[in-house]
N, C-alpha and C positions, 0 to 999 in steps of 0.2 A: 277528124269529125268536127262538126260544128254543133252549137246550141244557140237556138233563136231564143230571145227573151221579149216576150210581147206584154204589153198591159192594156187593159180595157178600161176606158174612162168614158162615162156617159154613152155607152153602148158603141163606142169607137175603138178600134184596136189601134195602138201605135207601138212602133218598134223601139224598144230599149237598147238592146245590144245584139250583136252577132258575135258569139264568142268562138274564136278559131282553135285549132289545135288541141281539141278536147281528148283527153286520154281515154281510148275505148274501154279501159278497165274500170273508168269511174262511173258510178250509178247516178241517177238523176238527184238523189239526195246529197250526194257528195259535191255535186256541182253547184247545187242550190246554196249549201253551207259557204262554200268558197266564194260564191257571187256576193252573197249577204254580208260579208267581212267588209266589203267595199262599197256596196250600194244599199239604198234603202229599201225595204221589203214593202209592197203594196199587196193588199188581199187579193188583186185581180191579175197577179203576175201569172205568166204561163210560160213554160219551158218546153222547147220541142228540140229533141236530137235530130240531127241530119247528117247524112253520110257524105254530101257533097253541095256545092252551091246551087246546083239544079233543085235539089229538095228544099233549100233555103228559100229560093225564088218561089217554089210552089207554097210554101207555108205561108209567105208574104202575099201572094196572090190570093190564096184561100181566105185570107181575113182583111181582103180589100186594102191592102197597103201598097202604094205605088211605089216602084223602084226605078 
């Protein structure tokens, strides 16, 4: 499982990270808590769970992020 972390700045989405090997038993809050131990928290952060890379690519495409 993957988690895509996006951030919006001045109306433009940017990719912060793609987290790999997410334990499916973890909920979104647990993933966020672990993530923010290492990275700065922005008010416009968005987290998206994905089952495979195809879903990751769709999230990026939906937010106009080129890959």
